[in-house]
LONU-392250 format. One record per residue (C-alpha): residue in three letters; x, y, z. Coordinates in steps of 0.5 Angstrom, whole numbers, padded with zeros to 4 digits, always signed. Layout:
ALAXYZ ...
***
This chain:
MET+0134+0115+0214 THR+0132+0121+0218 ALA+0137+0123+0224 PHE+0134+0124+0231 ARG+0137+0127+0237 TYR+0133+0125+0243 GLN+0133+0125+0251 ALA+0131+0118+0254 ILE+0131+0116+0261 ALA+0133+0108+0261 ALA+0127+0103+0264 THR+0131+0101+0270 GLY+0132+0108+0272 GLY+0137+0114+0273 LYS+0140+0120+0270 PRO+0137+0122+0262 GLN+0141+0121+0257 SER+0142+0125+0251 GLY+0144+0121+0243 ARG+0143+0120+0236 ILE+0139+0116+0233 ASP+0137+0114+0225 ALA+0130+0112+0223 GLU+0125+0113+0218 SER+0120+0117+0222 LEU+0119+0119+0228 ARG+0114+0113+0231 HIS+0121+0108+0228 ALA+0125+0112+0233 ARG+0121+0111+0238 SER+0119+0105+0238 LEU+0127+0103+0236 LEU+0129+0107+0244 ARG+0123+0103+0246 GLU+0126+0096+0244 GLN+0133+0098+0247 GLY+0130+0100+0254 TRP+0129+0107+0253 HIS+0123+0112+0256 VAL+0123+0118+0251 LEU+0123+0125+0254 GLN+0124+0129+0248 ILE+0125+0127+0240 ALA+0126+0131+0235 VAL+0129+0132+0227 ALA+0136+0133+0229 SER+0140+0140+0226 GLY+0143+0139+0220 GLU+0137+0135+0218 SER+0132+0141+0220 ASN+0137+0146+0217 ALA+0137+0142+0211 ALA+0128+0142+0211 GLN+0128+0149+0213 ARG+0132+0151+0207 ILE+0127+0147+0202 ARG+0123+0152+0198 LEU+0117+0152+0193 SER+0114+0157+0188 SER+0108+0160+0190 GLN+0105+0157+0184 GLN+0107+0150+0186 LEU+0105+0151+0192 ALA+0097+0153+0190 THR+0098+0147+0185 LEU+0099+0143+0191 THR+0094+0146+0196 ARG+0089+0145+0190 GLN+0090+0138+0189 PHE+0091+0137+0197 SER+0083+0140+0197 ALA+0081+0136+0191 LEU+0084+0129+0194 LEU+0081+0131+0201 ASP+0074+0132+0198 ALA+0075+0125+0194 GLY+0075+0122+0201 LEU+0082+0120+0202 THR+0085+0121+0209 ILE+0091+0126+0209 ASP+0096+0119+0210 GLU+0093+0116+0204 LEU+0093+0123+0200 LEU+0101+0125+0202 VAL+0102+0118+0199 VAL+0098+0119+0192 LEU+0101+0127+0192 ALA+0109+0124+0192 GLU+0107+0119+0187 GLN+0105+0124+0182 ALA+0111+0130+0184 ASP+0116+0130+0179 GLN+0120+0135+0182 PRO+0125+0132+0188 LYS+0124+0138+0193 ALA+0116+0136+0193 GLN+0117+0129+0193 GLN+0122+0130+0200 ILE+0117+0135+0203 LEU+0111+0130+0202 ALA+0116+0124+0205 GLY+0118+0128+0211 LEU+0110+0131+0212 ARG+0107+0123+0212 GLN+0113+0121+0216 ASP+0110+0126+0222 VAL+0103+0124+0221 MET+0104+0117+0221 ALA+0108+0118+0228 GLY+0101+0122+0230 MET+0103+0129+0229 PRO+0097+0133+0226 LEU+0099+0136+0219 SER+0100+0143+0222 HIS+0105+0141+0227 ALA+0108+0137+0221 MET+0109+0143+0216 ASP+0113+0147+0222 GLN+0119+0143+0220 PHE+0118+0147+0212 PRO+0118+0154+0214 ARG+0119+0157+0208 VAL+0115+0152+0204 PHE+0109+0153+0209 PRO+0108+0160+0212 LEU+0106+0162+0219 LEU+0099+0164+0215 TYR+0099+0157+0211 ARG+0100+0153+0218 THR+0094+0157+0222 LEU+0090+0155+0216 VAL+0091+0149+0217 LYS+0090+0148+0223 ALA+0084+0152+0224 GLY+0082+0147+0219 GLU+0083+0141+0223 GLU+0080+0144+0230 SER+0074+0145+0225 GLY+0074+0139+0222 LYS+0073+0143+0215 LEU+0080+0141+0213 ALA+0078+0140+0205 GLY+0075+0147+0205 VAL+0079+0151+0208 MET+0085+0148+0204 GLN+0080+0150+0197 ARG+0079+0157+0200 LEU+0087+0158+0201 ALA+0089+0155+0194 ASP+0083+0160+0191 TYR+0087+0166+0195 LEU+0094+0163+0193 GLU+0093+0163+0186 ALA+0089+0170+0186 ARG+0095+0173+0190 GLY+0100+0170+0185 GLU+0096+0172+0179 LEU+0096+0179+0182 ASN+0103+0179+0183 SER+0104+0177+0176 LYS+0100+0182+0172 ILE+0104+0187+0177 ALA+0110+0185+0175 LEU+0109+0184+0167 ALA+0106+0191+0167 PHE+0113+0194+0168 ILE+0116+0189+0164 TYR+0115+0194+0158 PRO+0117+0200+0160 ALA+0124+0197+0163 VAL+0126+0194+0157 VAL+0124+0201+0153 MET+0128+0205+0159 LEU+0134+0200+0158 VAL+0134+0200+0150 SER+0134+0207+0150 ALA+0140+0208+0155 LEU+0144+0203+0151 VAL+0143+0207+0144 ILE+0145+0213+0148 LEU+0151+0211+0151 GLY+0153+0207+0144 MET+0152+0214+0140 LEU+0156+0218+0146 THR+0162+0213+0147 TRP+0163+0211+0139 VAL+0159+0216+0135 VAL+0161+0222+0138 PRO+0168+0221+0138 GLN+0169+0219+0131 MET+0166+0226+0129 VAL+0171+0230+0134 GLN+0175+0230+0129 VAL+0172+0232+0123 PHE+0170+0238+0128 GLU+0177+0240+0131 SER+0180+0239+0123 ALA+0174+0245+0121 LYS+0177+0250+0126 GLN+0170+0253+0127 THR+0167+0255+0133 LEU+0162+0250+0135 PRO+0155+0251+0138 PHE+0153+0251+0145 LEU+0149+0244+0145 THR+0155+0241+0140 ARG+0160+0243+0146 ALA+0156+0241+0151 LEU+0155+0234+0147 LEU+0163+0234+0146 TRP+0164+0235+0154 THR+0159+0229+0156 SER+0162+0225+0152 ALA+0169+0226+0154 ALA+0166+0225+0162 ILE+0163+0218+0160 SER+0169+0216+0156 SER+0174+0218+0162 ALA+0170+0217+0168 GLY+0164+0213+0166 ILE+0168+0206+0169 TRP+0169+0211+0176 VAL+0162+0213+0175 ALA+0159+0207+0174 LEU+0163+0203+0180 ALA+0161+0209+0185 LEU+0154+0207+0183 ALA+0155+0200+0184 LEU+0159+0201+0190 ALA+0153+0206+0193 GLY+0148+0201+0191 VAL+0151+0195+0196 ALA+0152+0200+0201 ALA+0144+0203+0201 TYR+0142+0195+0200 TYR+0148+0194+0207 ALA+0144+0200+0211 LEU+0137+0198+0210 GLN+0138+0191+0213 LYS+0139+0195+0220 PRO+0131+0195+0222 GLU+0131+0202+0224 LEU+0133+0205+0217 LYS+0129+0200+0212 PHE+0123+0202+0217 ARG+0124+0210+0216 PHE+0126+0207+0208 HIS+0119+0204+0208 THR+0115+0210+0211 TRP+0118+0215+0206 ARG+0117+0210+0201 LEU+0109+0211+0202 THR+0110+0218+0201 TRP+0112+0217+0193 PRO+0107+0220+0188 VAL+0104+0214+0185 LEU+0108+0208+0188 GLY+0107+0210+0195 TYR+0100+0209+0193 LEU+0101+0203+0190 ASP+0104+0200+0195 ARG+0099+0202+0200 ILE+0093+0199+0196 ALA+0097+0193+0195 ASN+0099+0191+0202 THR+0092+0194+0205 ALA+0088+0190+0199 ARG+0093+0183+0201 PHE+0092+0185+0209 ALA+0084+0184+0207 SER+0084+0178+0203 THR+0088+0175+0209 LEU+0084+0176+0214 ALA+0078+0175+0210 ILE+0080+0167+0209 LEU+0083+0167+0217 VAL+0076+0170+0220 GLY+0072+0166+0216 SER+0075+0159+0217 GLY+0074+0160+0224 VAL+0081+0163+0227 PRO+0080+0168+0232 LEU+0081+0174+0231 LEU+0087+0177+0235 LYS+0091+0171+0231 SER+0088+0173+0225 LEU+0092+0179+0226 ASP+0097+0177+0228 ALA+0098+0172+0222 ALA+0095+0177+0218 GLU+0101+0182+0220 GLY+0106+0177+0217 VAL+0104+0178+0209 MET+0106+0186+0209 SER+0111+0187+0205 ASN+0112+0195+0208 LEU+0114+0195+0215 LYS+0110+0201+0217 LEU+0104+0198+0215 GLN+0107+0192+0218 ALA+0107+0196+0225 ALA+0100+0199+0224 VAL+0097+0192+0224 GLY+0101+0191+0231 GLU+0098+0197+0233 VAL+0090+0195+0231 ALA+0092+0188+0234 ALA+0095+0192+0241 GLN+0088+0196+0242 VAL+0083+0190+0239 ARG+0087+0186+0245 GLU+0085+0192+0250 GLY+0077+0191+0248 VAL+0077+0196+0242 SER+0073+0195+0236 LEU+0077+0192+0229 ALA+0075+0198+0225 ARG+0076+0204+0231 ALA+0083+0201+0232 MET+0084+0201+0223 LYS+0082+0209+0224 SER+0086+0210+0229 ALA+0093+0207+0226 ASN+0091+0212+0221 GLU+0094+0208+0215 PHE+0089+0204+0212 PRO+0084+0206+0206 PRO+0077+0210+0208 LEU+0073+0204+0204 LEU+0076+0199+0208 LEU+0074+0202+0214 HIS+0067+0203+0212 LEU+0066+0195+0210 VAL+0070+0193+0216 ALA+0065+0198+0220 SER+0059+0194+0216 GLY+0062+0187+0218 GLU+0063+0188+0225 ALA+0055+0191+0225 THR+0052+0186+0222 GLY+0056+0180+0224 ARG+0059+0179+0216 LEU+0066+0182+0218 ALA+0069+0176+0213 HIS+0065+0178+0207 MET+0066+0185+0208 LEU+0073+0184+0208 ASP+0074+0179+0202 ARG+0069+0185+0199 ALA+0074+0190+0201 ALA+0080+0185+0199 ILE+0077+0184+0192 GLU+0076+0192+0191 GLN+0082+0194+0192 THR+0085+0189+0189 LYS+0081+0192+0182 GLU+0083+0199+0184 LEU+0090+0197+0184 ASP+0089+0193+0178 ARG+0087+0200+0174 LYS+0091+0204+0177 VAL+0098+0199+0174 THR+0094+0199+0168 ALA+0093+0206+0168 PHE+0100+0208+0170 THR+0104+0203+0165 SER+0100+0205+0160 LEU+0102+0212+0161 LEU+0110+0211+0163 GLY+0111+0207+0156 PRO+0110+0212+0151 VAL+0112+0218+0156 MET+0120+0214+0156 VAL+0119+0214+0149 LEU+0118+0221+0148 VAL+0124+0223+0153 MET+0129+0218+0151 GLY+0127+0220+0143 ALA+0128+0227+0145 VAL+0135+0226+0148 VAL+0137+0222+0141 MET+0134+0228+0138 MET+0138+0233+0141 ILE+0145+0228+0140 VAL+0143+0228+0133 LEU+0142+0235+0133 ALA+0148+0238+0136 ILE+0151+0232+0131 LEU+0148+0236+0125 LEU+0149+0244+0127 PRO+0156+0244+0125 VAL+0155+0241+0119 PHE+0150+0245+0117 GLU+0155+0251+0119 MET+0161+0248+0115 ASN+0155+0248+0108 GLN+0154+0254+0109 LEU+0161+0257+0110 VAL+0162+0253+0103 LYS+0156+0256+0099 
***
């Protein structure tokens, strides 16, 4: 049973009254109120139930799989009500079952599917709901869901590829740092007693190593604590919109990562706009939805400026060029698409080309980053070993 809050007027007249009723669905709640002699003015899921629904989430892969199944069942000729029952029966996760049951309740109550998805904003983002609404209005929901599944799978594959590409360098860096830290805090202090008993002048490299080891042993915990506090302070500082916007603007200027950030965002923007325009969504509404997929606030603001200029009658290509944030390839393909009336196709092509470029750059960057990290960490370890062995060599020379 679901709790609903309502506002209604008695059939005999009077002032509107508010209340709460438990029912299996929105339609069931309206029916119960009519039987009790009420004319319903407003009714919605109670706040507690709504908040619980808003906390439900699915992973990108789970949403892509659900969307693919939805498209296949629509192609098979099932109605939305029927396919929601089928999907709920085969769902193996309680969260998915709860989502599908909630959608079916609202659909059975006469609500469009896109509106029923509004109660799960974390599961179905604005882009998703906008496309579903466009599919409902055009009568091509099955095709839209298929394109949406392709889009979600491609985006998830790209994100996984980028994440996996950085795992090897991160593991190398972590292991090397732990090895160096262990040598400085355990091996070097063991050698100090030998050096002190020899009562000889130590080489500069060895003295520097001993000083570093002593500093880490005495102040390492405080330095780690200070870094942790600085990280927490930076995290809360970036919650402020102004500082976060400045940081995102600065991040775009980084030598390699800034370029990758820009390409990843513009590729996501192009692919999102392509599927929206190709599904019959008006350009202005498509730009509003595509703005939400940009993870960089500076580029997100640029899309907002583009939408404002398009609203005033400026062409999309000219508006994007004036924003001065989009790569030349994307601008040329958008201009060509507008001129030939194939904007969706050209946007899709631009997204494919930018995704390939991003893949090449990430592969090249990570393939170089791994060996560079190995060389740097190897050089540091070699210096530590050399600093330990130099006094031993000098002591052997004195013995001879």
